[in-house]
N, C-alpha and C positions, 0 to 999 in steps of 0.2 A: 471537743475531740470528735464526737459523733458527727457534728456538723461538717468538720473538716474532711472526714472520711466520705461523707455523702457528696460533698462538693468534688472531691478527687474522683470518686466513682463516676459521677456525671461527666467529668472532664475526660476520663478514660473511655467511657462509652461514646462520647462525641467524637473523640479521636479515632476510635475503632470504626465508627460510621464513615468518617472522612476517608479512612484508609480503604474501606470496602468500595466507596464511591470511586476513588482513584484507581483501584484495581479494575473495576468494571469499565471505566473510561479507557484504561490502558488496553484492555482486551478488545474493546470496540475499535480503538485506533489501530491495533495490530491487524484486525480483520480488514479494515479499510486499506491499510498499507499493502497487505497481501493481494487484495483485489486490484489495487492500482498497479502493483508490479505485474500481475497477470495481464492486465489491460495493455500496459506498455510493451510487454513481451509480444502480445498478439499483434499490436500495431507495428512493432519493429519487424516482425516476421512478414507481415503484409507488405511493407515497403521494400524489404529485401527481395521478396518474390517479384514485386512490381518492377523494381529497377533491374533485376536480373533479366526479366522478360524483355524489358525495353532495350537493354544492351544487346541481347541475342537478336532481337528484331532489327536493330540498327546494324549489327554486324552482317546479318543476312541481306539487308538492303544494300549495304556497301559492297558486299561480295557480288551481288547480282548486277549492280549498275556500274561498277568500276573495274571489273576483272575481264 
């Protein structure tokens, strides 16, 4: 009986360690996901500004040369 309790205690401790490892990994992945989202947002803002400026310059060019 004591041996069974000891084995079960070891198993519970091992499972607890696995759970802590998984929680830590989850937190790391959440941080990486948030960083990736911020990066994608900054890249999309950059391209929106770039294409907006390009369209404005093209419109100015067309207005100057074809009106």
